[in-house]
DSSP file (Angstrom, degrees, kcal/mol; ACC not computed):
  #  RESIDUE AA STRUCTURE BP1 BP2  ACC     N-H-->O    O-->H-N    N-H-->O    O-->H-N    TCO  KAPPA ALPHA  PHI   PSI    X-CA   Y-CA   Z-CA
    1    1 A M     >        0   0    0      0, 0.0     4,-2.0     0, 0.0     5,-0.2   0.000 360.0 360.0 360.0 -40.5  133.4  -82.8   11.7
    2    2 A D  H  >  +     0   0    0      1,-0.2     4,-2.3     2,-0.2     5,-0.2   0.870 360.0  51.9 -65.9 -36.4  131.1  -85.2   13.5
    3    3 A I  H  > S+     0   0    0      2,-0.2     4,-2.4     1,-0.2    -1,-0.2   0.896 108.8  50.0 -67.0 -40.4  128.1  -84.1   11.4
    4    4 A V  H  > S+     0   0    0      2,-0.2     4,-2.2     1,-0.2    -2,-0.2   0.906 112.0  48.2 -64.8 -42.7  130.1  -84.8    8.2
    5    5 A L  H  X S+     0   0    0     -4,-2.0     4,-2.2     2,-0.2    -2,-0.2   0.905 111.8  49.7 -64.1 -42.1  131.1  -88.2    9.4
    6    6 A L  H  X S+     0   0    0     -4,-2.3     4,-2.4     1,-0.2    -2,-0.2   0.911 110.7  50.1 -63.0 -42.9  127.5  -89.0   10.4
    7    7 A E  H  X S+     0   0    0     -4,-2.4     4,-2.4     1,-0.2    -2,-0.2   0.895 109.7  50.5 -64.5 -40.4  126.2  -87.9    7.0
    8    8 A L  H  X S+     0   0    0     -4,-2.2     4,-2.4     2,-0.2    -1,-0.2   0.897 110.6  49.3 -64.4 -41.1  128.8  -90.1    5.2
    9    9 A V  H  X S+     0   0    0     -4,-2.2     4,-2.4     2,-0.2    -2,-0.2   0.907 111.4  49.4 -63.8 -42.0  127.8  -93.1    7.3
   10   10 A L  H  X S+     0   0    0     -4,-2.4     4,-2.3     2,-0.2    -2,-0.2   0.907 111.5  48.4 -65.1 -41.5  124.1  -92.5    6.6
   11   11 A W  H  X S+     0   0    0     -4,-2.4     4,-2.4     2,-0.2    -2,-0.2   0.909 111.4  50.5 -64.4 -41.2  124.8  -92.2    2.8
   12   12 A A  H  X S+     0   0    0     -4,-2.4     4,-2.4     1,-0.2    -2,-0.2   0.908 110.9  49.3 -62.7 -41.6  126.9  -95.4    2.9
   13   13 A G  H  X S+     0   0    0     -4,-2.4     4,-2.5     2,-0.2    -2,-0.2   0.897 110.4  50.6 -63.2 -40.9  124.0  -97.2    4.7
   14   14 A L  H  X S+     0   0    0     -4,-2.3     4,-2.5     2,-0.2    -2,-0.2   0.909 110.3  49.0 -64.1 -42.3  121.5  -95.9    2.2
   15   15 A I  H  X S+     0   0    0     -4,-2.4     4,-2.2     2,-0.2    -2,-0.2   0.921 112.4  48.1 -64.0 -43.9  123.6  -97.1   -0.7
   16   16 A C  H  X S+     0   0    0     -4,-2.4     4,-2.4     2,-0.2    -2,-0.2   0.916 111.7  50.7 -61.6 -43.0  124.1 -100.5    0.9
   17   17 A F  H  X S+     0   0    0     -4,-2.5     4,-2.3     1,-0.2    -2,-0.2   0.922 111.3  47.0 -61.1 -46.1  120.3 -100.8    1.5
   18   18 A L  H  X S+     0   0    0     -4,-2.5     4,-2.2     2,-0.2    -1,-0.2   0.866 111.0  52.9 -64.8 -36.2  119.4  -99.8   -2.1
   19   19 A W  H  X S+     0   0    0     -4,-2.2     4,-1.8     2,-0.2    -2,-0.2   0.915 110.7  46.3 -65.8 -44.2  122.0 -102.4   -3.4
   20   20 A V  H  X S+     0   0    0     -4,-2.4     4,-2.4     1,-0.2    -2,-0.2   0.905 112.3  50.9 -65.1 -41.4  120.5 -105.2   -1.3
   21   21 A M  H  X S+     0   0    0     -4,-2.3     4,-3.0     1,-0.2     5,-0.3   0.889 106.0  55.6 -63.6 -39.3  117.0 -104.2   -2.3
   22   22 A K  H  X S+     0   0    0     -4,-2.2     4,-1.8     1,-0.2    -1,-0.2   0.928 110.7  44.6 -58.7 -46.4  118.0 -104.3   -6.0
   23   23 A D  H  X S+     0   0    0     -4,-1.8     4,-1.9     2,-0.2    -2,-0.2   0.914 114.5  49.1 -64.7 -43.4  119.2 -107.9   -5.7
   24   24 A S  H  X S+     0   0    0     -4,-2.4     4,-2.2     1,-0.2    -2,-0.2   0.918 111.5  48.3 -64.1 -44.1  116.1 -108.9   -3.7
   25   25 A L  H  X S+     0   0    0     -4,-3.0     4,-2.5     1,-0.2    -1,-0.2   0.843 108.1  56.0 -66.9 -32.6  113.8 -107.4   -6.2
   26   26 A G  H  X S+     0   0    0     -4,-1.8     4,-2.1    -5,-0.3    -1,-0.2   0.905 108.8  47.1 -62.8 -42.0  115.7 -109.0   -9.1
   27   27 A K  H  X S+     0   0    0     -4,-1.9     4,-2.2     2,-0.2    -2,-0.2   0.898 112.3  49.5 -67.3 -40.3  115.1 -112.4   -7.5
   28   28 A I  H  X S+     0   0    0     -4,-2.2     4,-2.5     2,-0.2    -2,-0.2   0.912 110.3  51.0 -63.7 -42.5  111.4 -111.7   -6.9
   29   29 A E  H  X S+     0   0    0     -4,-2.5     4,-2.4     1,-0.2    -2,-0.2   0.913 109.9  49.5 -62.2 -42.9  111.0 -110.6  -10.5
   30   30 A S  H  X S+     0   0    0     -4,-2.1     4,-2.4     1,-0.2    -1,-0.2   0.907 110.9  50.3 -61.5 -42.5  112.7 -113.8  -11.7
   31   31 A E  H  X S+     0   0    0     -4,-2.2     4,-2.4     1,-0.2    -2,-0.2   0.903 110.6  49.3 -63.7 -41.8  110.4 -115.9   -9.5
   32   32 A L  H  X S+     0   0    0     -4,-2.5     4,-2.4     2,-0.2    -2,-0.2   0.904 111.4  49.0 -65.0 -40.8  107.3 -114.1  -10.8
   33   33 A E  H  X S+     0   0    0     -4,-2.4     4,-2.1     2,-0.2    -2,-0.2   0.913 112.0  48.3 -65.1 -41.9  108.3 -114.5  -14.4
   34   34 A R  H  X S+     0   0    0     -4,-2.4     4,-2.2     2,-0.2    -2,-0.2   0.910 112.1  49.5 -65.2 -41.9  109.0 -118.3  -13.8
   35   35 A T  H  X S+     0   0    0     -4,-2.4     4,-2.4     1,-0.2    -2,-0.2   0.912 110.7  49.9 -63.2 -42.9  105.6 -118.7  -12.1
   36   36 A A  H  X S+     0   0    0     -4,-2.4     4,-2.3     1,-0.2    -1,-0.2   0.891 110.9  49.7 -63.5 -39.1  103.8 -116.9  -14.9
   37   37 A A  H  X S+     0   0    0     -4,-2.1     4,-2.3     2,-0.2    -1,-0.2   0.893 111.0  49.3 -66.7 -39.5  105.5 -119.1  -17.5
   38   38 A Q  H  X S+     0   0    0     -4,-2.2     4,-2.3     2,-0.2    -2,-0.2   0.897 111.5  48.9 -66.0 -40.1  104.6 -122.3  -15.6
   39   39 A K  H  X S+     0   0    0     -4,-2.4     4,-1.7     2,-0.2    -2,-0.2   0.909 111.5  49.5 -66.0 -41.1  101.0 -121.1  -15.3
   40   40 A A  H  X S+     0   0    0     -4,-2.3     4,-1.1     1,-0.2    -2,-0.2   0.898 113.9  45.6 -64.6 -40.2  100.8 -120.4  -19.0
   41   41 A A  H  X S+     0   0    0     -4,-2.3     4,-0.9     1,-0.2    -1,-0.2   0.861 110.2  55.3 -70.2 -34.4  102.3 -123.8  -19.9
   42   42 A G  H  < S+     0   0    0     -4,-2.3     4,-0.4     1,-0.2    -2,-0.2   0.817 100.2  58.9 -68.5 -31.7  100.0 -125.5  -17.5
   43   43 A R  H >< S+     0   0    0     -4,-1.7     3,-0.6     1,-0.2    -1,-0.2   0.895 111.6  40.4 -65.3 -39.1   96.9 -124.0  -19.1
   44   44 A G  H 3< S+     0   0    0     -4,-1.1    -1,-0.2     1,-0.2    -2,-0.2   0.629 107.0  65.4 -83.0 -12.9   97.8 -125.6  -22.4
   45   45 A A  T 3<  +     0   0    0     -4,-0.9     2,-0.2    -3,-0.1    -1,-0.2   0.432  66.6 121.0 -93.1   0.4   98.9 -128.9  -20.9
   46   46 A R    <   +     0   0    0     -3,-0.6     2,-0.2    -4,-0.4    -3,-0.0  -0.477  38.5 158.7 -67.0 130.8   95.6 -130.0  -19.5
   47   47 A S    >   -     0   0    0     -2,-0.2     3,-1.5     0, 0.0    -2,-0.1  -0.660  59.5 -75.3-136.8-169.1   94.8 -133.4  -21.0
   48   48 A E  T 3  S+     0   0    0      1,-0.3    -2,-0.1    -2,-0.2     0, 0.0   0.652 122.0  69.3 -70.1 -12.8   92.6 -136.4  -20.4
   49   49 A D  T 3  S+     0   0    0      2,-0.1     2,-0.3    48,-0.0    -1,-0.3   0.590  73.8 107.0 -79.5 -10.3   95.1 -137.5  -17.8
   50   50 A T    <   -     0   0    0     -3,-1.5     2,-0.3     1,-0.0    -4,-0.0  -0.539  57.5-161.2 -72.0 129.4   94.0 -134.6  -15.5
   51   51 A V        -     0   0    0     -2,-0.3     2,-0.6    47,-0.2    -2,-0.1  -0.785  16.6-137.9-114.0 156.4   92.0 -136.0  -12.6
   52   52 A H        -     0   0    0     -2,-0.3    23,-2.9     0, 0.0     2,-0.7  -0.954  18.0-147.1-113.1 113.9   89.6 -134.3  -10.3
   53   53 A I  E     +A   74   0A   0     -2,-0.6    21,-0.2    21,-0.2     3,-0.1  -0.712  19.2 177.5 -84.2 117.0   90.0 -135.5   -6.7
   54   54 A D  E     -     0   0A   0     19,-3.0     2,-0.3    -2,-0.7    20,-0.2   0.887  65.4 -11.6 -83.7 -43.6   86.7 -135.5   -5.0
   55   55 A R  E     -A   73   0A   0     18,-1.5    18,-3.2     2,-0.0     2,-0.4  -0.984  49.5-159.6-160.7 144.4   87.8 -136.9   -1.6
   56   56 A L  E     +A   72   0A   0     -2,-0.3     2,-0.3    16,-0.2    16,-0.2  -0.994  27.7 160.5-123.6 133.8   90.8 -138.5    0.1
   57   57 A Y  E     +A   71   0A   0     14,-2.1    14,-2.0    -2,-0.4    13,-0.3  -0.978  38.1  46.7-153.2 166.3   90.4 -140.4    3.3
   58   58 A D  E     -     0   0A   0     -2,-0.3    12,-3.0    11,-0.2    -1,-0.2   0.995  69.9-141.7  65.5  71.7   91.9 -143.1    5.7
   59   59 A P  E     +A   69   0A   0      0, 0.0    10,-0.3     0, 0.0    -1,-0.1  -0.367  28.1 172.1 -63.4 136.2   95.5 -141.8    5.9
   60   60 A I  E     -     0   0A   0      8,-3.0     2,-0.3     1,-0.3     9,-0.2   0.478  56.5 -32.4-123.1  -9.0   98.1 -144.6    6.0
   61   61 A G  E     -A   68   0A   0      7,-1.3     7,-3.1     2,-0.0     2,-0.3  -0.987  57.3 -96.4 175.6-172.0  101.4 -142.9    5.8
   62   62 A R  E     -A   67   0A   0     -2,-0.3     2,-0.4     5,-0.3     5,-0.2  -0.978   9.1-164.4-135.8 147.5  103.5 -140.0    4.5
   63   63 A L  E >  S-A   66   0A   0      3,-3.1     3,-2.0    -2,-0.3     2,-0.4  -0.894  74.2 -54.7-128.7 100.0  105.8 -139.4    1.5
   64   64 A G  T 3  S-     0   0    0     -2,-0.4     0, 0.0     1,-0.3     0, 0.0  -0.565 122.6 -19.0  66.2-122.2  107.8 -136.2    2.3
   65   65 A D  T 3  S+     0   0    0     -2,-0.4     2,-0.4    -3,-0.1    -1,-0.3   0.396 121.0  95.5 -94.5   1.0  105.2 -133.5    3.0
   66   66 A T  E <   -A   63   0A   0     -3,-2.0    -3,-3.1    35,-0.0     2,-0.4  -0.786  69.5-135.6-100.9 134.2  102.4 -135.4    1.3
   67   67 A T  E     -A   62   0A   0     -2,-0.4     2,-0.5    -5,-0.2    -5,-0.3  -0.701  15.5-139.8 -84.4 135.6  100.0 -137.7    3.2
   68   68 A I  E     -A   61   0A   0     -7,-3.1    -8,-3.0    -2,-0.4    -7,-1.3  -0.853  18.1-159.0 -95.7 125.8   99.2 -141.0    1.6
   69   69 A Y  E     -A   59   0A   0     -2,-0.5   -11,-0.2   -10,-0.3    12,-0.2  -0.831  18.5-141.0-106.6 144.6   95.6 -142.0    1.8
   70   70 A R  E    S+     0   0A   0    -12,-3.0    11,-2.8    -2,-0.4     2,-0.3   0.897  87.9  32.7 -68.8 -40.1   94.2 -145.6    1.5
   71   71 A F  E     -AB  57  80A   0    -14,-2.0   -14,-2.1     9,-0.2     2,-0.3  -0.895  62.9-179.8-123.4 149.0   91.2 -144.5   -0.5
   72   72 A A  E     -AB  56  79A   0      7,-2.5     7,-3.2    -2,-0.3     2,-0.7  -0.996  21.7-145.2-143.1 140.4   90.4 -141.7   -3.0
   73   73 A I  E     +AB  55  78A   0    -18,-3.2   -19,-3.0    -2,-0.3   -18,-1.5  -0.936  29.0 178.5-104.6 112.1   87.4 -140.7   -4.8
   74   74 A I  E >   -AB  53  77A   0      3,-2.4     3,-2.0    -2,-0.7   -21,-0.2  -0.965  66.9 -14.0-120.6 124.5   88.6 -139.5   -8.2
   75   75 A D  T 3  S-     0   0    0    -23,-2.9    -1,-0.2    -2,-0.5   -22,-0.1   0.843 129.4 -54.6  51.5  37.0   86.2 -138.3  -10.9
   76   76 A G  T 3  S+     0   0    0    -24,-0.3     2,-0.3     1,-0.2    -1,-0.3   0.498 116.9 106.8  81.5   3.6   83.3 -139.9   -8.9
   77   77 A Q  E <  S-B   74   0A   0     -3,-2.0    -3,-2.4    30,-0.0     2,-0.4  -0.887  71.6-113.4-118.3 150.5   84.9 -143.4   -8.7
   78   78 A N  E     -B   73   0A   0     -2,-0.3    30,-2.7    -5,-0.2     2,-0.3  -0.662  35.5-179.2 -84.3 129.0   86.5 -145.2   -5.8
   79   79 A Y  E     -BC  72 107A   0     -7,-3.2    -7,-2.5    -2,-0.4     2,-0.4  -0.923  14.6-148.3-124.3 151.2   90.3 -145.8   -6.0
   80   80 A E  E     -BC  71 106A   0     26,-3.1    26,-2.9    -2,-0.3    -9,-0.2  -0.951  31.9 -99.3-120.3 141.5   92.6 -147.6   -3.5
   81   81 A F  E     + C   0 105A   0    -11,-2.8    24,-0.2    -2,-0.4     3,-0.1  -0.306  43.8 169.2 -58.6 135.6   96.3 -146.7   -3.0
   82   82 A D  E     -     0   0A   0     22,-3.0     2,-0.3     1,-0.4    23,-0.2   0.769  49.9 -37.6-114.7 -58.5   98.5 -149.1   -4.9
   83   83 A Y  E     - C   0 104A   0     21,-1.3    21,-3.1    19,-0.0     2,-0.6  -0.978  51.1 -97.4-162.5 170.6  102.2 -147.9   -4.9
   84   84 A V  E     - C   0 103A   0     -2,-0.3     2,-0.4    19,-0.2    19,-0.2  -0.893  39.0-132.5 -99.9 125.0  104.5 -145.0   -5.2
   85   85 A A        -     0   0    0     17,-3.5     5,-0.0    -2,-0.6    -2,-0.0  -0.614  11.8-161.8 -79.6 130.8  105.9 -144.4   -8.7
   86   86 A A  S    S+     0   0    0     -2,-0.4     2,-0.4     1,-0.0    -1,-0.1   0.751  74.4  56.4 -82.5 -25.2  109.7 -143.9   -8.8
   87   87 A D  S    S-     0   0    0      1,-0.1     3,-0.4    15,-0.1    -2,-0.0  -0.864  70.5-144.1-113.8 142.0  109.7 -142.4  -12.2
   88   88 A K  S    S+     0   0    0     -2,-0.4     2,-1.0     1,-0.2    -1,-0.1   0.810  97.9  61.0 -71.7 -29.1  107.8 -139.3  -13.4
   89   89 A D  S    S+     0   0    0      2,-0.0    -1,-0.2     0, 0.0     2,-0.2  -0.497  77.7 154.3 -97.3  64.2  107.2 -140.8  -16.9
   90   90 A I        -     0   0    0     -2,-1.0     2,-0.6    -3,-0.4    -5,-0.0  -0.560  43.0-127.8 -91.2 155.5  105.2 -143.9  -15.7
   91   91 A R        -     0   0    0     -2,-0.2     2,-0.3     0, 0.0    -2,-0.0  -0.912  26.3-158.0-102.7 123.9  102.7 -145.8  -17.8
   92   92 A L        -     0   0    0     -2,-0.6     2,-0.1     4,-0.1     6,-0.0  -0.767  14.7-121.9-102.6 146.0   99.4 -146.3  -16.1
   93   93 A A    >   -     0   0    0     -2,-0.3     3,-1.8     1,-0.1    -1,-0.1  -0.308  38.1 -99.9 -72.8 168.2   96.8 -148.9  -16.8
   94   94 A A  T 3  S+     0   0    0      1,-0.3    -1,-0.1    -2,-0.1    -2,-0.0   0.773 124.2  51.5 -63.2 -25.5   93.3 -147.8  -17.7
   95   95 A N  T 3  S+     0   0    0     12,-0.1    12,-3.2     2,-0.0     2,-0.3   0.188  98.4  86.4 -97.3  16.8   92.1 -148.4  -14.2
   96   96 A Q  E <   -D  106   0A   0     -3,-1.8     2,-0.3    10,-0.2    10,-0.2  -0.878  51.7-169.2-120.2 150.4   94.9 -146.4  -12.5
   97   97 A R  E     -D  105   0A   0      8,-2.6     8,-3.1    -2,-0.3     2,-0.5  -0.982  13.6-143.0-133.1 146.4   95.4 -142.7  -11.6
   98   98 A C  E     -D  104   0A   0     -2,-0.3     6,-0.2   -49,-0.2   -47,-0.2  -0.948  13.8-169.3-115.2 126.6   98.5 -140.9  -10.5
   99   99 A L  E >>  -D  103   0A   0      4,-3.0     4,-2.9    -2,-0.5     3,-2.3  -0.878  41.3 -58.8-110.4 145.2   98.4 -138.1   -7.9
  100  100 A P  T 34 S+     0   0    0      0, 0.0    -1,-0.0     0, 0.0     0, 0.0  -0.332 120.9  27.9 -58.3 140.7  101.3 -135.8   -7.1
  101  101 A P  T 34 S-     0   0    0      0, 0.0   -35,-0.0     0, 0.0    -3,-0.0  -0.651 130.4 -70.7 -98.8  43.0  104.1 -136.6   -6.1
  102  102 A G  T <4 S+     0   0    0     -3,-2.3   -17,-3.5     1,-0.2     2,-0.6   0.643  74.8 154.2 115.5  25.1  103.7 -140.0   -7.8
  103  103 A L  E  <  -CD  84  99A   0     -4,-2.9    -4,-3.0   -19,-0.2     2,-0.5  -0.765  30.5-152.1 -86.6 119.9  101.1 -141.8   -5.7
  104  104 A V  E     -CD  83  98A   0    -21,-3.1   -22,-3.0    -2,-0.6   -21,-1.3  -0.817  10.8-169.1 -99.8 127.1   99.4 -144.4   -7.9
  105  105 A Y  E     -CD  81  97A   0     -8,-3.1    -8,-2.6    -2,-0.5     2,-0.4  -0.920   8.1-149.5-115.0 140.6   95.8 -145.4   -7.1
  106  106 A T  E     -CD  80  96A   0    -26,-2.9   -26,-3.1    -2,-0.4   -10,-0.2  -0.876  31.7 -97.1-111.7 141.5   94.0 -148.3   -8.7
  107  107 A L  E     -C   79   0A   0    -12,-3.2     2,-0.4    -2,-0.4   -28,-0.3  -0.339  44.2-119.8 -56.3 127.8   90.2 -148.5   -9.3
  108  108 A S        -     0   0    0    -30,-2.7   -30,-0.2     1,-0.2    -1,-0.1  -0.566  17.2-159.9 -77.3 126.9   88.6 -150.4   -6.5
  109  109 A K  S    S+     0   0    0     -2,-0.4     2,-0.8     1,-0.2    -1,-0.2   0.872  86.3  55.8 -71.5 -37.3   86.8 -153.5   -7.5
  110  110 A D    >   -     0   0    0      1,-0.2     3,-1.4     2,-0.0     4,-0.4  -0.848  67.0-172.3 -99.2 103.0   84.8 -153.6   -4.3
  111  111 A T  T 3  S+     0   0    0     -2,-0.8     3,-0.5     1,-0.3    -1,-0.2   0.706  84.1  62.6 -69.2 -18.7   83.0 -150.2   -4.1
  112  112 A N  T 3  S+     0   0    0      1,-0.2    -1,-0.3    -3,-0.1     4,-0.1   0.640  87.3  73.2 -79.3 -13.6   81.9 -151.1   -0.5
  113  113 A A  S <  S+     0   0    0     -3,-1.4     2,-0.5     2,-0.1    -1,-0.2   0.801  89.1  68.4 -69.1 -27.7   85.5 -151.3    0.6
  114  114 A A  S    S-     0   0    0     -3,-0.5     2,-0.9    -4,-0.4   -36,-0.1  -0.801  83.2-137.1 -95.7 131.6   85.7 -147.6    0.5
  115  115 A I        -     0   0    0     -2,-0.5    -3,-0.1     1,-0.2    -2,-0.1  -0.780  20.7-177.1 -88.2 108.3   83.7 -145.6    3.0
  116  116 A A              0   0    0     -2,-0.9    -1,-0.2     1,-0.2    -4,-0.0   0.541 360.0 360.0 -85.9  -7.0   82.2 -142.8    1.1
  117  117 A G              0   0    0      0, 0.0    -1,-0.2     0, 0.0    -2,-0.1   0.405 360.0 360.0-106.5 360.0   80.5 -141.1    4.0
């Protein structure tokens, strides 16, 4: 009788384990599909607004988990931090660049103000 009870408990545990794994794997699969879709959309969305950050230096603060730097070298030019954009659909001037999560940098008029070394 004890062996039958033990076997039933083990079968019940196995069924519960498989049920939990099924739910977990379903969530992982959804996450992988969403990531693949975002990557596919991102490949086609590269435009002239895409910037290449060469260097960030002189940290002055934080916005969430992101460090705000006073100076940035973007596409080989010196930029200085200007403001945090509140809206994702902002209009930038020709001399401005936006870095995630909405940090706007303006082209520095004085190239000696930024320490490139």
